[in-house]
Structures are given as structure tokens and as C-alpha cells.
BAVEXGU-739846 format. One line per field, with one value per atom (N, C-alpha, C): residue number from 0; residue in one letter; chain; x negated, y negated, z. Coordinates in steps of 0.2 Angstrom, whole numbers. Atoms other than C-alpha are relative to their C-alpha. Example, Ala and Ser with C-alpha at 12.3 -4.5 7.8 and 13.67 -1.06 7.14 Angstrom:
! residues 2
k = [0	0	0	1	1	1] .
r = [A	A	A	S	S	S] .
c = [A	A	A	A	A	A] .
u = [-4	-62	-4	4	-68	4] .
v = [6	22	-6	6	5	-5] .
w = [0	39	0	-1	36	3] .
//
This chain:
! residues 290
k = [0	0	0	1	1	1	2	2	2	3	3	3	4	4	4	5	5	5	6	6	6	7	7	7	8	8	8	9	9	9	10	10	10	11	11	11	12	12	12	13	13	13	14	14	14	15	15	15	16	16	16	17	17	17	18	18	18	19	19	19	20	20	20	21	21	21	22	22	22	23	23	23	24	24	24	25	25	25	26	26	26	27	27	27	28	28	28	29	29	29	30	30	30	31	31	31	32	32	32	33	33	33	34	34	34	35	35	35	36	36	36	37	37	37	38	38	38	39	39	39	40	40	40	41	41	41	42	42	42	43	43	43	44	44	44	45	45	45	46	46	46	47	47	47	48	48	48	49	49	49	50	50	50	51	51	51	52	52	52	53	53	53	54	54	54	55	55	55	56	56	56	57	57	57	58	58	58	59	59	59	60	60	60	61	61	61	62	62	62	63	63	63	64	64	64	65	65	65	66	66	66	67	67	67	68	68	68	69	69	69	70	70	70	71	71	71	72	72	72	73	73	73	74	74	74	75	75	75	76	76	76	77	77	77	78	78	78	79	79	79	80	80	80	81	81	81	82	82	82	83	83	83	84	84	84	85	85	85	86	86	86	87	87	87	88	88	88	89	89	89	90	90	90	91	91	91	92	92	92	93	93	93	94	94	94	95	95	95	96	96	96	97	97	97	98	98	98	99	99	99	100	100	100	101	101	101	102	102	102	103	103	103	104	104	104	105	105	105	106	106	106	107	107	107	108	108	108	109	109	109	110	110	110	111	111	111	112	112	112	113	113	113	114	114	114	115	115	115	116	116	116	117	117	117	118	118	118	119	119	119	120	120	120	121	121	121	122	122	122	123	123	123	124	124	124	125	125	125	126	126	126	127	127	127	128	128	128	129	129	129	130	130	130	131	131	131	132	132	132	133	133	133	134	134	134	135	135	135	136	136	136	137	137	137	138	138	138	139	139	139	140	140	140	141	141	141	142	142	142	143	143	143	144	144	144	145	145	145	146	146	146	147	147	147	148	148	148	149	149	149	150	150	150	151	151	151	152	152	152	153	153	153	154	154	154	155	155	155	156	156	156	157	157	157	158	158	158	159	159	159	160	160	160	161	161	161	162	162	162	163	163	163	164	164	164	165	165	165	166	166	166	167	167	167	168	168	168	169	169	169	170	170	170	171	171	171	172	172	172	173	173	173	174	174	174	175	175	175	176	176	176	177	177	177	178	178	178	179	179	179	180	180	180	181	181	181	182	182	182	183	183	183	184	184	184	185	185	185	186	186	186	187	187	187	188	188	188	189	189	189	190	190	190	191	191	191	192	192	192	193	193	193	194	194	194	195	195	195	196	196	196	197	197	197	198	198	198	199	199	199	200	200	200	201	201	201	202	202	202	203	203	203	204	204	204	205	205	205	206	206	206	207	207	207	208	208	208	209	209	209	210	210	210	211	211	211	212	212	212	213	213	213	214	214	214	215	215	215	216	216	216	217	217	217	218	218	218	219	219	219	220	220	220	221	221	221	222	222	222	223	223	223	224	224	224	225	225	225	226	226	226	227	227	227	228	228	228	229	229	229	230	230	230	231	231	231	232	232	232	233	233	233	234	234	234	235	235	235	236	236	236	237	237	237	238	238	238	239	239	239	240	240	240	241	241	241	242	242	242	243	243	243	244	244	244	245	245	245	246	246	246	247	247	247	248	248	248	249	249	249	250	250	250	251	251	251	252	252	252	253	253	253	254	254	254	255	255	255	256	256	256	257	257	257	258	258	258	259	259	259	260	260	260	261	261	261	262	262	262	263	263	263	264	264	264	265	265	265	266	266	266	267	267	267	268	268	268	269	269	269	270	270	270	271	271	271	272	272	272	273	273	273	274	274	274	275	275	275	276	276	276	277	277	277	278	278	278	279	279	279	280	280	280	281	281	281	282	282	282	283	283	283	284	284	284	285	285	285	286	286	286	287	287	287	288	288	288	289	289	289] .
r = [M	M	M	R	R	R	D	D	D	F	F	F	I	I	I	I	I	I	V	V	V	T	T	T	D	D	D	S	S	S	A	A	A	C	C	C	D	D	D	L	L	L	S	S	S	N	N	N	D	D	D	I	I	I	A	A	A	K	K	K	S	S	S	L	L	L	D	D	D	L	L	L	E	E	E	V	V	V	L	L	L	P	P	P	L	L	L	K	K	K	V	V	V	V	V	V	I	I	I	E	E	E	G	G	G	V	V	V	E	E	E	Y	Y	Y	P	P	P	D	D	D	Y	Y	Y	L	L	L	D	D	D	H	H	H	R	R	R	S	S	S	M	M	M	S	S	S	P	P	P	E	E	E	D	D	D	F	F	F	Y	Y	Y	D	D	D	R	R	R	V	V	V	R	R	R	K	K	K	G	G	G	M	M	M	M	M	M	P	P	P	S	S	S	T	T	T	A	A	A	Q	Q	Q	V	V	V	N	N	N	V	V	V	Q	Q	Q	E	E	E	Y	Y	Y	L	L	L	D	D	D	V	V	V	C	C	C	E	E	E	K	K	K	L	L	L	I	I	I	K	K	K	A	A	A	Q	Q	Q	K	K	K	D	D	D	I	I	I	L	L	L	I	I	I	L	L	L	T	T	T	F	F	F	S	S	S	S	S	S	A	A	A	L	L	L	S	S	S	G	G	G	T	T	T	Y	Y	Y	N	N	N	S	S	S	A	A	A	R	R	R	L	L	L	A	A	A	V	V	V	E	E	E	Q	Q	Q	L	L	L	Q	Q	Q	E	E	E	T	T	T	Y	Y	Y	P	P	P	T	T	T	F	F	F	K	K	K	I	I	I	M	M	M	L	L	L	V	V	V	D	D	D	T	T	T	L	L	L	A	A	A	A	A	A	S	S	S	L	L	L	G	G	G	E	E	E	G	G	G	L	L	L	I	I	I	V	V	V	Y	Y	Y	K	K	K	A	A	A	G	G	G	Q	Q	Q	M	M	M	R	R	R	K	K	K	Q	Q	Q	G	G	G	Y	Y	Y	S	S	S	I	I	I	E	E	E	Q	Q	Q	V	V	V	R	R	R	D	D	D	E	E	E	V	V	V	E	E	E	K	K	K	T	T	T	K	K	K	L	L	L	K	K	K	V	V	V	A	A	A	H	H	H	W	W	W	F	F	F	T	T	T	V	V	V	S	S	S	D	D	D	I	I	I	N	N	N	H	H	H	L	L	L	K	K	K	R	R	R	G	G	G	G	G	G	R	R	R	I	I	I	S	S	S	S	S	S	T	T	T	A	A	A	A	A	A	V	V	V	V	V	V	A	A	A	N	N	N	L	L	L	L	L	L	N	N	N	I	I	I	N	N	N	P	P	P	I	I	I	L	L	L	H	H	H	V	V	V	S	S	S	D	D	D	E	E	E	G	G	G	K	K	K	L	L	L	I	I	I	A	A	A	R	R	R	T	T	T	K	K	K	V	V	V	I	I	I	G	G	G	R	R	R	K	K	K	K	K	K	A	A	A	L	L	L	H	H	H	A	A	A	L	L	L	F	F	F	N	N	N	K	K	K	M	M	M	K	K	K	E	E	E	T	T	T	Y	Y	Y	N	N	N	P	P	P	L	L	L	L	L	L	H	H	H	K	K	K	T	T	T	V	V	V	F	F	F	I	I	I	S	S	S	H	H	H	G	G	G	D	D	D	D	D	D	L	L	L	D	D	D	A	A	A	A	A	A	N	N	N	M	M	M	L	L	L	K	K	K	N	N	N	M	M	M	I	I	I	L	L	L	D	D	D	E	E	E	L	L	L	D	D	D	C	C	C	D	D	D	V	V	V	E	E	E	L	L	L	I	I	I	N	N	N	F	F	F	I	I	I	G	G	G	P	P	P	V	V	V	I	I	I	G	G	G	A	A	A	H	H	H	S	S	S	G	G	G	P	P	P	N	N	N	T	T	T	I	I	I	A	A	A	L	L	L	F	F	F	F	F	F	Y	Y	Y	A	A	A	T	T	T	S	S	S	R	R	R] .
c = [A	A	A	A	A	A	A	A	A	A	A	A	A	A	A	A	A	A	A	A	A	A	A	A	A	A	A	A	A	A	A	A	A	A	A	A	A	A	A	A	A	A	A	A	A	A	A	A	A	A	A	A	A	A	A	A	A	A	A	A	A	A	A	A	A	A	A	A	A	A	A	A	A	A	A	A	A	A	A	A	A	A	A	A	A	A	A	A	A	A	A	A	A	A	A	A	A	A	A	A	A	A	A	A	A	A	A	A	A	A	A	A	A	A	A	A	A	A	A	A	A	A	A	A	A	A	A	A	A	A	A	A	A	A	A	A	A	A	A	A	A	A	A	A	A	A	A	A	A	A	A	A	A	A	A	A	A	A	A	A	A	A	A	A	A	A	A	A	A	A	A	A	A	A	A	A	A	A	A	A	A	A	A	A	A	A	A	A	A	A	A	A	A	A	A	A	A	A	A	A	A	A	A	A	A	A	A	A	A	A	A	A	A	A	A	A	A	A	A	A	A	A	A	A	A	A	A	A	A	A	A	A	A	A	A	A	A	A	A	A	A	A	A	A	A	A	A	A	A	A	A	A	A	A	A	A	A	A	A	A	A	A	A	A	A	A	A	A	A	A	A	A	A	A	A	A	A	A	A	A	A	A	A	A	A	A	A	A	A	A	A	A	A	A	A	A	A	A	A	A	A	A	A	A	A	A	A	A	A	A	A	A	A	A	A	A	A	A	A	A	A	A	A	A	A	A	A	A	A	A	A	A	A	A	A	A	A	A	A	A	A	A	A	A	A	A	A	A	A	A	A	A	A	A	A	A	A	A	A	A	A	A	A	A	A	A	A	A	A	A	A	A	A	A	A	A	A	A	A	A	A	A	A	A	A	A	A	A	A	A	A	A	A	A	A	A	A	A	A	A	A	A	A	A	A	A	A	A	A	A	A	A	A	A	A	A	A	A	A	A	A	A	A	A	A	A	A	A	A	A	A	A	A	A	A	A	A	A	A	A	A	A	A	A	A	A	A	A	A	A	A	A	A	A	A	A	A	A	A	A	A	A	A	A	A	A	A	A	A	A	A	A	A	A	A	A	A	A	A	A	A	A	A	A	A	A	A	A	A	A	A	A	A	A	A	A	A	A	A	A	A	A	A	A	A	A	A	A	A	A	A	A	A	A	A	A	A	A	A	A	A	A	A	A	A	A	A	A	A	A	A	A	A	A	A	A	A	A	A	A	A	A	A	A	A	A	A	A	A	A	A	A	A	A	A	A	A	A	A	A	A	A	A	A	A	A	A	A	A	A	A	A	A	A	A	A	A	A	A	A	A	A	A	A	A	A	A	A	A	A	A	A	A	A	A	A	A	A	A	A	A	A	A	A	A	A	A	A	A	A	A	A	A	A	A	A	A	A	A	A	A	A	A	A	A	A	A	A	A	A	A	A	A	A	A	A	A	A	A	A	A	A	A	A	A	A	A	A	A	A	A	A	A	A	A	A	A	A	A	A	A	A	A	A	A	A	A	A	A	A	A	A	A	A	A	A	A	A	A	A	A	A	A	A	A	A	A	A	A	A	A	A	A	A	A	A	A	A	A	A	A	A	A	A	A	A	A	A	A	A	A	A	A	A	A	A	A	A	A	A	A	A	A	A	A	A	A	A	A	A	A	A	A	A	A	A	A	A	A	A	A	A	A	A	A	A	A	A	A	A	A	A	A	A	A	A	A	A	A	A	A	A	A	A	A	A	A	A	A	A	A	A	A	A	A	A	A	A	A	A	A	A	A	A	A	A	A	A	A	A	A	A	A	A	A	A	A	A	A	A	A	A	A	A	A	A	A	A	A	A	A	A	A	A	A	A	A	A	A	A	A	A	A	A	A	A	A	A	A	A	A	A	A	A	A	A	A	A	A	A	A	A	A	A	A	A	A	A	A	A	A	A	A	A	A	A	A	A	A	A	A	A	A	A	A	A	A	A	A	A] .
u = [5	12	-4	4	3	-7	7	-15	-3	3	-26	-7	6	-41	-4	4	-56	-3	3	-60	-5	6	-77	-3	3	-89	-8	7	-107	-5	5	-115	-2	1	-114	-6	6	-129	0	0	-123	-2	2	-129	7	-6	-117	3	-2	-117	4	-4	-111	7	-7	-97	4	-4	-91	2	-2	-91	5	-5	-81	6	-5	-69	1	0	-73	2	-1	-67	-4	5	-82	1	0	-80	-7	7	-96	0	2	-102	-5	4	-113	-6	6	-130	-1	1	-135	-7	7	-152	-1	1	-157	7	-7	-138	4	-4	-133	2	-3	-121	0	0	-124	4	-4	-111	-4	4	-119	3	-3	-112	-5	4	-119	-4	4	-124	-5	5	-135	1	-1	-127	-2	2	-130	-7	7	-148	-2	3	-159	-3	3	-166	-7	7	-184	0	0	-180	2	-1	-172	-6	5	-186	-6	6	-199	2	-1	-190	-1	1	-190	-7	7	-208	-4	3	-211	2	-2	-203	7	-7	-185	4	-4	-173	7	-7	-157	5	-6	-140	5	-5	-125	7	-7	-106	4	-4	-93	5	-6	-79	6	-5	-64	7	-7	-45	3	-3	-40	-3	3	-52	2	-3	-45	7	-7	-27	0	0	-32	-1	2	-40	6	-5	-27	7	-6	-12	-1	1	-19	0	0	-21	7	-7	-3	4	-4	4	-2	1	-5	2	-4	5	-6	5	-10	0	2	-12	-7	6	-27	-3	4	-40	-6	5	-52	-5	5	-69	-5	4	-79	-7	6	-96	2	-1	-98	3	-3	-87	-5	5	-102	-5	5	-113	3	-3	-100	7	-7	-83	4	-3	-79	6	-5	-69	6	-5	-59	4	-3	-55	5	-4	-49	6	-5	-39	6	-5	-29	3	-3	-26	4	-4	-20	7	-7	-7	5	-5	0	2	-2	0	5	-5	9	7	-6	22	4	-2	24	2	-1	23	1	-1	30	0	-1	32	-7	7	13	-4	5	0	-6	6	-14	-3	3	-26	-7	6	-42	-4	4	-57	-6	7	-72	-5	4	-86	-6	5	-97	-7	6	-111	-2	3	-122	-5	4	-132	2	-2	-133	3	-4	-126	7	-6	-110	1	0	-114	1	-1	-115	7	-7	-98	4	-5	-90	-1	2	-99	4	-4	-92	8	-7	-75	2	-1	-76	0	0	-80	6	-6	-66	6	-5	-54	0	1	-60	2	-1	-58	8	-7	-39	2	-3	-38	4	-4	-25	-3	3	-28	0	1	-24	-5	6	-36	-7	7	-50	-1	0	-46	-2	1	-46	-7	6	-62	-5	5	-71	0	0	-65	-3	2	-70	-8	7	-88	-4	4	-93	-6	6	-103	-5	5	-112	-5	5	-121	-5	6	-138	-3	3	-146	-7	6	-165	-4	4	-176	-6	5	-192	-1	1	-196	-8	7	-213	-1	1	-211	5	-4	-204	3	-3	-201	7	-7	-184	4	-3	-179	0	1	-185	6	-5	-174	7	-7	-159	1	-1	-162	-1	1	-166	-6	6	-183	-2	2	-192	-6	6	-205	-6	6	-218	-1	0	-214	-2	2	-215	-7	7	-232	-5	4	-239	1	-1	-231	-4	4	-239	-7	7	-256	-2	2	-256	3	-3	-247	5	-5	-233	6	-6	-218	5	-6	-202	4	-4	-191	7	-7	-172	5	-5	-156	7	-7	-137	4	-3	-128	7	-7	-111	5	-4	-104	-1	1	-111	-5	5	-125	-7	7	-143	-4	4	-154	-7	7	-173	-1	1	-178	-7	7	-197	-4	5	-213	-6	6	-227	-5	5	-243	-2	2	-246	6	-5	-235	2	-1	-238	3	-3	-234	7	-7	-218	4	-3	-213	1	0	-217	5	-4	-207	7	-7	-191	1	-1	-194	1	-1	-196	7	-6	-180	5	-4	-172	0	1	-180	4	-3	-173	7	-7	-155	4	-3	-151	5	-5	-135	2	-2	-134	7	-7	-117	5	-5	-109	-1	1	-117	-7	8	-134	-2	2	-134	-4	4	-148	-1	2	-150	-6	6	-165	1	0	-165	-6	6	-179	0	0	-183	-6	5	-193	-7	6	-205	1	-2	-201	-6	5	-218	1	-1	-215	7	-6	-197	-1	2	-204	-4	4	-217	5	-4	-203	4	-3	-193	-4	4	-207	-1	1	-210	7	-7	-191	1	-2	-190	-5	5	-206	2	-2	-198	7	-7	-179	4	-5	-165	5	-5	-156	-1	0	-153	-1	1	-161	3	-3	-148	0	1	-151	-5	4	-165	2	-3	-159	-3	2	-163	4	-4	-157	2	-3	-146	-2	2	-148	3	-3	-135	-3	4	-144	-7	7	-161	-1	1	-158	-2	1	-159	-6	5	-171	-7	6	-184	-3	3	-195	-4	4	-203	3	-4	-190	1	-2	-187	5	-6	-171	2	-1	-166	7	-6	-148	2	-2	-141	5	-4	-128	-3	3	-133	4	-4	-128	3	-3	-126	-4	4	-132	-7] .
v = [-1	-14	-6	6	-28	1	-1	-31	0	0	-29	-3	3	-38	4	-3	-30	-6	5	-40	4	-3	-36	-6	5	-45	-1	1	-52	4	-5	-38	5	-4	-29	-2	3	-40	1	0	-39	-7	6	-53	-4	4	-68	2	-1	-64	6	-6	-46	-1	1	-52	-4	4	-64	4	-5	-51	5	-5	-39	-3	4	-53	2	-1	-49	-6	5	-59	2	-1	-60	-4	4	-66	0	0	-72	2	-1	-65	-7	6	-78	2	0	-80	-6	5	-91	-1	1	-99	-6	6	-111	-4	3	-114	-3	2	-118	6	-6	-106	-1	1	-103	6	-6	-93	3	-3	-80	1	0	-84	4	-3	-73	-5	5	-89	-4	3	-94	-7	7	-111	-3	2	-112	0	0	-106	6	-5	-97	6	-5	-80	-1	1	-86	-5	4	-100	4	-4	-87	4	-5	-75	-4	5	-90	-2	2	-95	6	-6	-77	1	-1	-76	-5	5	-91	1	-2	-83	-2	2	-90	7	-6	-76	-1	1	-76	5	-5	-68	-1	0	-64	0	0	-65	3	-4	-55	-4	3	-60	1	-1	-64	1	-1	-60	-5	6	-77	-1	0	-77	5	-5	-61	-2	3	-68	-5	6	-84	3	-2	-75	5	-5	-61	-3	4	-73	-4	4	-83	5	-5	-67	2	-2	-62	-5	6	-79	0	0	-76	7	-6	-59	5	-5	-48	5	-5	-32	0	1	-30	7	-5	-17	-3	2	-21	5	-4	-13	-3	4	-17	3	-2	-16	5	-5	-1	-2	1	-1	2	-2	7	-6	5	-9	-7	6	-23	0	1	-29	-2	2	-34	4	-5	-18	-1	1	-21	-6	6	-39	1	-2	-32	4	-4	-19	-3	4	-31	-4	5	-43	4	-5	-28	2	-2	-23	-6	5	-40	-2	2	-43	5	-5	-26	-1	1	-31	-6	7	-49	1	-1	-43	7	-8	-25	2	-2	-25	0	0	-28	6	-6	-14	-4	3	-19	5	-7	-5	-2	1	-4	6	-6	7	-3	1	7	4	-4	11	4	-3	16	-1	2	8	-7	6	-7	-2	3	-19	3	-2	-13	8	-6	4	-1	3	-5	-3	4	-15	5	-5	1	3	-2	7	-5	5	-9	-1	1	-10	5	-5	7	-1	1	2	-6	5	-14	2	-3	-5	4	-4	7	-5	5	-8	-3	3	-16	5	-5	0	2	-2	1	5	-5	13	-4	3	10	-1	2	3	7	-7	21	4	-4	29	-2	3	17	2	-2	19	7	-7	38	2	-1	38	-2	3	27	5	-4	38	7	-7	54	0	0	48	-4	5	35	3	-3	48	3	-2	52	-5	6	35	0	0	37	-6	6	23	2	-1	25	-6	6	11	1	0	7	-8	6	-8	-2	2	-18	-2	2	-26	3	-4	-14	-3	4	-27	-2	1	-31	6	-6	-13	0	0	-15	-5	5	-31	3	-3	-21	6	-6	-7	6	-6	5	4	-4	10	-4	3	6	-4	4	-7	3	-4	6	3	-3	14	-5	6	-3	-2	2	-7	5	-5	10	0	0	9	-6	5	-8	1	-1	-3	5	-5	12	-1	1	4	5	-5	16	-3	2	13	5	-5	21	1	-1	29	1	0	26	1	0	29	-2	1	26	7	-6	41	1	-1	49	-4	4	39	-7	7	23	-3	2	22	0	0	17	5	-5	32	1	-1	34	7	-7	50	2	-2	50	-6	5	40	2	-1	38	-6	5	28	-4	4	14	-2	3	4	5	-4	14	7	-7	31	-1	1	23	0	0	19	6	-7	36	4	-4	43	-1	2	33	4	-3	40	7	-8	58	2	-2	57	-1	0	52	6	-6	66	6	-6	78	1	0	73	-4	4	62	4	-3	67	-4	4	59	1	-1	67	-4	4	56	-7	6	40	-1	1	35	-7	7	17	1	0	14	-7	7	-2	0	1	-8	-7	7	-22	-1	1	-30	-7	5	-42	-5	5	-55	4	-4	-42	3	-2	-41	5	-4	-33	7	-7	-18	3	-2	-17	3	-2	-16	6	-6	-3	6	-6	8	1	-1	5	3	-3	10	7	-7	26	4	-3	30	1	0	26	5	-5	36	7	-7	52	2	-2	51	-3	2	49	-4	4	34	-7	7	15	-4	5	3	-6	6	-10	-6	6	-22	1	1	-27	-7	6	-40	-1	1	-48	3	-1	-41	-6	7	-55	-1	2	-64	4	-4	-54	7	-6	-37	-2	2	-46	-2	2	-53	6	-6	-35	5	-4	-27	-4	4	-41	-1	1	-47	6	-5	-35	7	-7	-21	1	-2	-11	6	-5	-1	3	-4	12	3	-2	16	4	-4	30	5	-5	43	7	-6	59	6	-6	77	-1	2	70	-6	6	54	3] .
w = [-5	-152	1	-1	-143	0	0	-145	7	-7	-129	-1	-1	-123	6	-5	-113	4	-5	-97	3	-4	-89	4	-4	-78	-2	2	-80	2	-1	-72	-5	5	-88	-4	3	-94	-8	8	-113	-2	3	-124	-1	2	-127	-7	7	-145	-1	0	-142	3	-4	-130	-5	4	-143	-6	5	-157	1	-2	-147	3	-3	-141	8	-7	-123	4	-5	-108	6	-5	-96	6	-6	-78	3	-3	-70	7	-7	-54	2	-2	-44	3	-4	-38	4	-4	-24	2	-2	-22	4	-4	-8	1	-1	-5	-6	6	-23	-3	4	-32	-7	7	-50	-3	3	-60	-5	4	-70	-7	7	-88	-4	5	-102	-4	4	-111	4	-5	-96	0	0	-96	7	-6	-77	2	-2	-76	-5	5	-89	4	-3	-85	2	-1	-86	6	-6	-73	6	-5	-62	3	-2	-62	2	-2	-60	7	-7	-44	5	-5	-37	1	-1	-41	5	-5	-31	7	-7	-16	2	-2	-17	0	-2	-10	-2	2	-20	3	-2	-14	-5	5	-24	2	-2	-24	-6	4	-32	-4	3	-44	5	-5	-33	-3	2	-34	-4	4	-40	-7	7	-54	-5	5	-61	-1	2	-59	-5	5	-68	-7	7	-83	-3	2	-84	-2	1	-83	-6	6	-97	-6	6	-108	-1	0	-103	-4	4	-109	-7	7	-125	-3	2	-126	-2	1	-124	6	-5	-114	2	-3	-103	2	-3	-100	4	-4	-86	2	-1	-85	5	-5	-69	2	-3	-61	5	-4	-50	7	-7	-34	5	-5	-25	1	0	-28	1	0	-28	2	-2	-21	-6	6	-39	-2	1	-42	4	-4	-27	-1	2	-32	-6	6	-49	2	-2	-41	4	-3	-30	-4	5	-44	-5	4	-55	3	-3	-42	0	0	-41	-7	7	-60	-2	2	-63	3	-3	-51	-3	3	-59	-7	7	-77	-2	1	-78	-7	7	-97	-3	3	-100	3	-2	-99	3	-3	-87	4	-2	-84	3	-4	-73	0	-1	-74	4	-3	-62	-4	4	-73	4	-4	-59	-3	4	-69	2	-1	-68	-6	5	-79	-7	6	-97	-1	-1	-91	-1	0	-88	-7	6	-104	-6	6	-115	0	0	-109	-3	2	-112	-8	7	-129	-4	4	-135	0	-1	-128	-5	5	-138	-7	7	-154	-1	1	-152	-1	0	-149	-7	6	-165	-6	5	-175	0	0	-170	5	-5	-155	5	-5	-143	7	-7	-125	4	-4	-118	-3	3	-130	2	-2	-126	8	-7	-107	1	-1	-108	-2	2	-118	5	-5	-105	6	-6	-91	-1	2	-100	-1	2	-105	5	-4	-91	4	-4	-81	-5	5	-97	-2	1	-97	5	-4	-90	1	-2	-80	3	-3	-77	0	-1	-71	5	-4	-63	2	-3	-52	1	-1	-51	7	-7	-34	4	-4	-22	6	-5	-9	-1	1	-17	2	-2	-14	8	-7	4	3	-2	6	0	1	0	4	-4	12	-3	4	-1	2	-3	7	6	-6	23	-1	0	27	-1	1	29	-7	7	13	-5	5	4	0	-1	11	-3	3	6	-8	8	-12	-3	3	-15	0	0	-9	-5	4	-20	-7	6	-35	-2	2	-34	-3	4	-46	1	-1	-40	-6	5	-53	3	-3	-49	-5	5	-57	4	-3	-54	0	-1	-48	-3	2	-53	5	-5	-37	-1	1	-44	4	-5	-31	-3	2	-33	4	-3	-30	-2	1	-29	-2	3	-39	1	0	-40	0	0	-39	-5	4	-51	2	-1	-50	-6	5	-62	-5	4	-74	-7	6	-90	1	-1	-82	2	-2	-75	-7	6	-93	-3	3	-99	4	-4	-85	-2	3	-91	-6	6	-108	0	-1	-102	2	-2	-93	-6	5	-109	-5	4	-119	3	-4	-106	-1	0	-107	-5	5	-122	-4	4	-131	-6	6	-149	-2	3	-152	4	-3	-139	-3	2	-145	-1	1	-153	3	-2	-146	7	-6	-133	2	-2	-123	5	-5	-113	3	-3	-100	4	-3	-92	5	-4	-78	-2	2	-88	-2	3	-96	-6	6	-114	-3	2	-118	2	-3	-107	-3	3	-114	-7	7	-132	0	0	-127	1	-1	-121	-6	7	-137	-5	6	-148	2	-2	-138	-2	1	-140	-8	7	-159	-3	3	-162	0	-1	-157	0	-1	-155	-5	5	-167	4	-4	-159	-3	2	-162	7	-5	-149	-2	2	-152	4	-4	-138	5	-6	-127	3	-3	-115	7	-7	-98	4	-6	-82	3	-2	-77	8	-7	-60	5	-5	-51	1	-1	-54	2	-1	-54	7	-7	-37	5	-4	-30	-3	3	-43	0	0	-44	-7	6	-58	-3	3	-71	0	0	-68	-8	7	-84	1	-1	-86	-7	7	-100	1	0	-104	-6	6	-116	2	-1	-118	1	-2	-110	2	-2	-105	7	-6	-88	3	-2	-78	3] .
//
């Protein structure tokens, strides 16, 4: 039986150390600022997260670009030549064209290399929600599970990975068409912090609003208390838009009351951060439902 490699993309926001420890192949999406394209490598070789958020705070408006078909073909053919089967786990198809690029590449690869297993899963997840799915899959691979077993477990549990987050600057949601200009003005005047999540369809959905930053963090924690399911997995991830203090505050709330392991606090990378903005705080865990 051939070994297999998990291929994912940088929207997973995992640390480079974790990606290396799990032998992941990570394709970078790109962020474009003032006409310059920066591949979003997990080791931040193109641009540090601090530099990215500093530019955004200064008013620079980034855009993003997906992984393209040829990039998937190049990476997968390299792995096939090394006699590896492939499991691709992608950023939500509802938020990026990256999944479609992977789908087109897989169709071509399966025709060209019919004796190899080349499998594809749309995680319907983003940031460290996608990262948490990839992390569990990578652990299973290292424990000796087959490619089919890992794929099936991902498909079975991906809609149990809850994504809850709050944004500090609502204007980034306005730019993305998530809220109206009028609502953004009112929210900024009243210090309203929206609470959002990623739905079963992999879409970004606004769920409620609270006034003030501390109440927003408590709202994220309360969502976890309501639905957290430690029987599925006890690992919890937190990501942040250059606000480590708030991320640690949320971590302490969680560890004071719940039986879980906050195994990673990491930056929201520039691809997600281009749409969520600085100071966003996001919480990811296995739950009874998203």
C-alpha cells in the first residue's frame, strides 16, 4: 500500500511548524497590495502578518487570488512521481475558487494516472476551522490510517467543526458586501461587534451583535459552552488579526471552565485577514453542530 500525502492551502492558517510535523503540502493563495502579489506561505517569507496588518491599518486595501489549476497539477505530479497517493483538503468552495481549481486538476490527474488514488474534499471551512480539519486528518495519517479512512472521517465530521468569530472594524465586512453602508456607520458609532460563523454550506453568516469588545469575546466563549463536544476531539484553535492579548483572554476563559486543549493560537493569515480586518478574533472547536 502506498503512503499518501495531504495537500491543503494556506487559508488553513496553520503554523509552519505544524504543517512540517504533519508532512503537509501547502499551496499558497495570494494577497495583492498596491499591485504587488504576495504568496501566502505559512512561514511568512513574502510578508509577515504584522506587516500585513500594519498596511491594512494604514488604509491599504488588499485583494486576494486563489490557487490555480496548474499549481495543483505541478504539486500533485511531483508527489505522484515520488509514488505517493494524494488527499486534497481545500478552503470552502463558498468562499474561494480554490476548490474548483483542485477539482479540475483532480479530474485531469485521475485520467493521466489511473493507478494512483487522488481524492478531494471540500472542507466547507476557513482559517483555523479548515486548519483543525487538516490537523486531525494529518494526525490520523501519522497514526497509520488509510487514505480512505482519513477521507471518510473528514467527510463525516467536517460539519462538526464550529467557527465563531468577531470583527473589530466592520468596514471590512461592508467592503465584502456582508453588511450595508448604513449598518456599518451605525455599528461603528455604537461600538457594535458582530458575531459571525461559517455555516454548513461554508458561507460567512452574521448571527448576532453585541456592544463592546469584552462582551464579544464572552459571546464567542458562550457559543463554545453551548455546543462543544469533547468526544469528537478536544483540540481548540484560536486565530487573531494581530491581537494576541484578546486571543489569550479568550483562551483563559476557555481553560478556566472547559476540558479541552487550546493547542494553537495563530495569526489569521492575509488571505482571510483581507476580508476580516485587523483585531478579528476567531474560535474553532469540534461541536454538536456548526
